[in-house]
Every structure is written in C-alpha cells, then in structure tokens.
DOROGU-513528 format. One record per residue (C-alpha): residue number from 1; residue in three letters; x, y, z. Coordinates in Angstrom, 2 decimals. Layout:
// residues N
PT   i  aa       X       Y       Z
PT NUM ALA       X       Y       Z
...
***
This chain:
// residues 178
PT   i  aa       X       Y       Z
PT   1 UNK   74.33  169.01  104.02
PT   2 UNK   75.05  166.90  107.11
PT   3 UNK   73.47  163.80  105.47
PT   4 UNK   75.44  164.35  102.30
PT   5 UNK   78.68  164.58  104.26
PT   6 UNK   77.87  161.38  106.23
PT   7 UNK   77.11  159.55  102.99
PT   8 UNK   80.48  160.61  101.52
PT   9 UNK   82.31  159.51  104.68
PT  10 UNK   80.59  156.10  104.65
PT  11 UNK   81.30  155.74  100.93
PT  12 UNK   84.96  156.71  101.48
PT  13 UNK   85.37  154.21  104.31
PT  14 UNK   83.73  151.49  102.17
PT  15 UNK   86.04  152.25   99.22
PT  16 UNK   89.07  152.26  101.56
PT  17 UNK   88.07  148.89  103.05
PT  18 UNK   87.50  147.37   99.60
PT  19 UNK   90.75  148.83   98.28
PT  20 UNK   92.77  147.55  101.23
PT  21 UNK   91.12  144.11  100.84
PT  22 UNK   92.18  143.95   97.18
PT  23 UNK   95.71  145.11   98.00
PT  24 UNK   95.94  142.56  100.85
PT  25 UNK   94.66  139.76   98.54
PT  26 UNK   97.17  140.68   95.83
PT  27 UNK  100.08  140.70   98.29
PT  28 UNK   98.95  137.41   99.81
PT  29 UNK   98.70  135.80   96.34
PT  30 UNK  102.14  137.10   95.41
PT  31 UNK  103.62  135.57   98.57
PT  32 UNK  101.91  132.24   97.82
PT  33 UNK  103.24  132.27   94.25
PT  34 UNK  106.73  132.96   95.53
PT  35 UNK  106.48  130.07   98.01
PT  36 UNK  105.15  127.74   95.30
PT  37 UNK  108.02  128.68   92.99
PT  38 UNK  110.47  128.08   95.83
PT  39 UNK  108.91  124.66   96.53
PT  40 UNK  109.04  123.77   92.82
PT  41 UNK  112.72  124.71   92.66
PT  42 UNK  113.44  122.63   95.77
PT  43 UNK  111.50  119.69   94.31
PT  44 UNK  113.43  120.00   91.05
PT  45 UNK  116.70  120.08   92.99
PT  46 UNK  115.65  116.99   94.99
PT  47 UNK  114.57  115.24   91.78
PT  48 UNK  117.92  115.93   90.11
PT  49 UNK  119.75  114.65   93.18
PT  50 UNK  117.63  111.49   93.41
PT  51 UNK  118.04  110.78   89.69
PT  52 UNK  121.81  111.21   90.04
PT  53 UNK  121.88  108.89   93.08
PT  54 UNK  119.75  106.34   91.23
PT  55 UNK  122.09  106.39   88.24
PT  56 UNK  125.09  106.02   90.57
PT  57 UNK  123.40  103.13   92.39
PT  58 UNK  122.49  101.35   89.18
PT  59 UNK  125.98  101.80   87.70
PT  60 UNK  127.70  100.56   90.86
PT  61 UNK  125.26   97.67   91.17
PT  62 UNK  125.75   96.66   87.53
PT  63 UNK  129.54   96.78   87.86
PT  64 UNK  129.51   94.86   91.13
PT  65 UNK  127.13   92.27   89.71
PT  66 UNK  129.34   91.85   86.62
PT  67 UNK  132.39   91.37   88.85
PT  68 UNK  130.62   88.63   90.80
PT  69 UNK  129.39   86.97   87.61
PT  70 UNK  132.88   87.10   86.07
PT  71 UNK  134.45   85.51   89.15
PT  72 UNK  131.66   82.97   89.62
PT  73 UNK  132.75   79.33   89.76
PT  74 UNK  129.95   76.76   89.77
PT  75 UNK  130.00   74.24   92.64
PT  76 UNK  133.48   75.17   93.91
PT  77 UNK  133.04   78.93   94.31
PT  78 UNK  132.50   80.71   97.59
PT  79 UNK  128.98   81.82   96.64
PT  80 UNK  126.06   80.53   94.63
PT  81 UNK  124.48   82.04   91.54
PT  82 UNK  121.29   82.53   93.55
PT  83 UNK  123.27   84.71   96.00
PT  84 UNK  124.35   87.01   93.19
PT  85 UNK  120.92   87.22   91.58
PT  86 UNK  118.96   87.55   94.81
PT  87 UNK  121.26   90.16   96.33
PT  88 UNK  120.95   92.47   93.32
PT  89 UNK  117.18   92.00   93.24
PT  90 UNK  116.80   92.55   97.00
PT  91 UNK  118.91   95.69   96.85
PT  92 UNK  116.69   97.16   94.13
PT  93 UNK  113.56   96.14   96.06
PT  94 UNK  114.91   97.85   99.17
PT  95 UNK  116.02  100.91   97.19
PT  96 UNK  112.51  101.47   95.86
PT  97 UNK  111.20  101.64   99.45
PT  98 UNK  113.28  104.76  100.15
PT  99 UNK  110.85  107.64  100.87
PT 100 UNK  112.84  110.15   98.77
PT 101 UNK  112.91  107.72   95.85
PT 102 UNK  109.14  107.31   96.11
PT 103 UNK  108.51  111.03   96.46
PT 104 UNK  110.92  112.34   93.84
PT 105 UNK  111.11  109.63   91.21
PT 106 UNK  108.09  107.35   91.39
PT 107 UNK  105.63  110.21   91.76
PT 108 UNK  107.17  112.33   89.00
PT 109 UNK  106.05  112.14   85.39
PT 110 UNK  109.39  113.60   84.23
PT 111 UNK  111.27  110.53   85.49
PT 112 UNK  109.72  108.00   83.10
PT 113 UNK  113.05  106.82   81.69
PT 114 UNK  114.53  106.36   85.15
PT 115 UNK  111.49  104.43   86.38
PT 116 UNK  111.47  102.24   83.28
PT 117 UNK  115.20  101.43   83.50
PT 118 UNK  114.92  100.75   87.22
PT 119 UNK  111.91   98.47   86.85
PT 120 UNK  113.46   96.50   83.97
PT 121 UNK  116.63   95.88   85.98
PT 122 UNK  114.67   95.08   89.13
PT 123 UNK  112.39   92.58   87.37
PT 124 UNK  115.10   90.88   85.30
PT 125 UNK  117.46   88.34   86.84
PT 126 UNK  120.81   90.06   87.20
PT 127 UNK  122.67   87.27   85.42
PT 128 UNK  120.50   88.04   82.35
PT 129 UNK  120.96   91.81   82.33
PT 130 UNK  123.52   91.71   79.50
PT 131 UNK  121.11   89.79   77.28
PT 132 UNK  117.66   91.03   78.25
PT 133 UNK  118.35   94.57   79.42
PT 134 UNK  121.38   95.62   77.38
PT 135 UNK  119.64   98.82   76.25
PT 136 UNK  119.04   99.78   79.89
PT 137 UNK  122.64   99.00   80.78
PT 138 UNK  123.72  101.27   77.95
PT 139 UNK  121.29  103.97   79.12
PT 140 UNK  122.70  103.78   82.68
PT 141 UNK  126.24  103.97   81.34
PT 142 UNK  125.44  107.01   79.18
PT 143 UNK  123.70  108.79   82.05
PT 144 UNK  126.55  107.94   84.40
PT 145 UNK  129.11  109.30   81.94
PT 146 UNK  127.11  112.52   81.59
PT 147 UNK  127.93  113.43   85.21
PT 148 UNK  131.19  115.06   86.19
PT 149 UNK  132.22  112.60   88.87
PT 150 UNK  134.62  115.06   90.48
PT 151 UNK  131.63  117.22   91.46
PT 152 UNK  129.70  114.33   92.98
PT 153 UNK  132.53  112.19   94.31
PT 154 UNK  131.12  112.15   97.86
PT 155 UNK  127.68  111.00   96.66
PT 156 UNK  129.30  108.32   94.53
PT 157 UNK  131.48  107.04   97.37
PT 158 UNK  128.55  106.99   99.81
PT 159 UNK  126.47  104.99   97.35
PT 160 UNK  129.36  102.64   96.67
PT 161 UNK  129.82  102.11  100.39
PT 162 UNK  126.08  101.53  100.84
PT 163 UNK  126.02   98.87   98.12
PT 164 UNK  129.22   97.20   99.36
PT 165 UNK  127.82   97.02  102.90
PT 166 UNK  124.56   95.59  101.59
PT 167 UNK  126.35   92.94   99.54
PT 168 UNK  128.63   92.04  102.46
PT 169 UNK  125.64   91.68  104.80
PT 170 UNK  123.66   89.58  102.31
PT 171 UNK  126.57   87.28  101.48
PT 172 UNK  127.41   86.91  105.17
PT 173 UNK  123.78   86.08  105.91
PT 174 UNK  123.76   83.51  103.10
PT 175 UNK  127.01   81.97  104.40
PT 176 UNK  125.52   81.59  107.87
PT 177 UNK  122.44   79.88  106.45
PT 178 UNK  124.55   77.31  104.58
***
C-alpha cells in the first residue's frame, strides 16, 4: 500500500511538472507572437513613413530641378548645367545612405516600385528626366497627390528644408571652386 501511494505521488508530481512546462511554453510562445506582431506593425509604420518621405523628397527634388533647368542660361547664368545635374545626383546618392532608407525600403520586397523609381531617377541625368524617366515622374506625382498634405505638412516642410539646404551648400561649394 505504501509503495502504491509513493508511485501515485511521484506520478502526480511528474504530471504536474509536465503540465506546468506545457503551460509555461504556451504562454511564452504567445508572448513572443505578440511581440513579433508588434514589431511587424512598427516596421509597417516605419515603412509607410519612409515611403512617404521618399515620395516627398523625389517630388521636391523634381520640382526644384525643373525650376533650375527652366531658369538655366548657358554661359551667362549663375550656375552650370553640371551643377544642376550633379547636385540632384549627389542628393539621391546621399539619400540612399540613410540607415532608415536602407532598413525600411531597400530591404523590403513590398517597396519594389519605390526602389525602381528611385534608382531610375538616381541613375539618369536630371536634365533628361522628362525624356527618359517620364513614367517615373508621373508615378511620383501620382503618389504625391495620393497623400493629404495637410496631415503631413511638417514632414513635407522638413524635407523641403533639407533639400534646399543641400542645394544651397552644393551650389555655394561649386561657386567657391570656380
């Protein structure tokens, strides 16, 4: 009788340990799933923000580049065509070095259109964008118009300021070299 009772106690303890292990594993897995879902949502939010900032940057850059090209005067102007082309190209080169851009856009399979548009504009001389990348200019314009600018006015103004400062610095640097 004593042996039988000991065997039942050992068996009960073993079942309790196994049961608590399974419960602990299930709770731990549920917490991990919740954290993964939270990280995925944060990544999606970051991706949406980076895509929006990229579209803003491209739109502002295209408009600024067009303004410079429209006002360009060969030989007598205050800047050279190479200044316009190189500044746009350098800005896009610098933009792609941004860690958030790399993490959210370059490493994401969902951002194929954005990567393609960005790379076409980066690799095409900016004075040829209207001829060689007109479909990408149209894509940028459509994406830009899809955003309610009143909601993202701060982001837009910050990006505009960033591009203006970059252009001012590049043109000033080019003036000092000449």
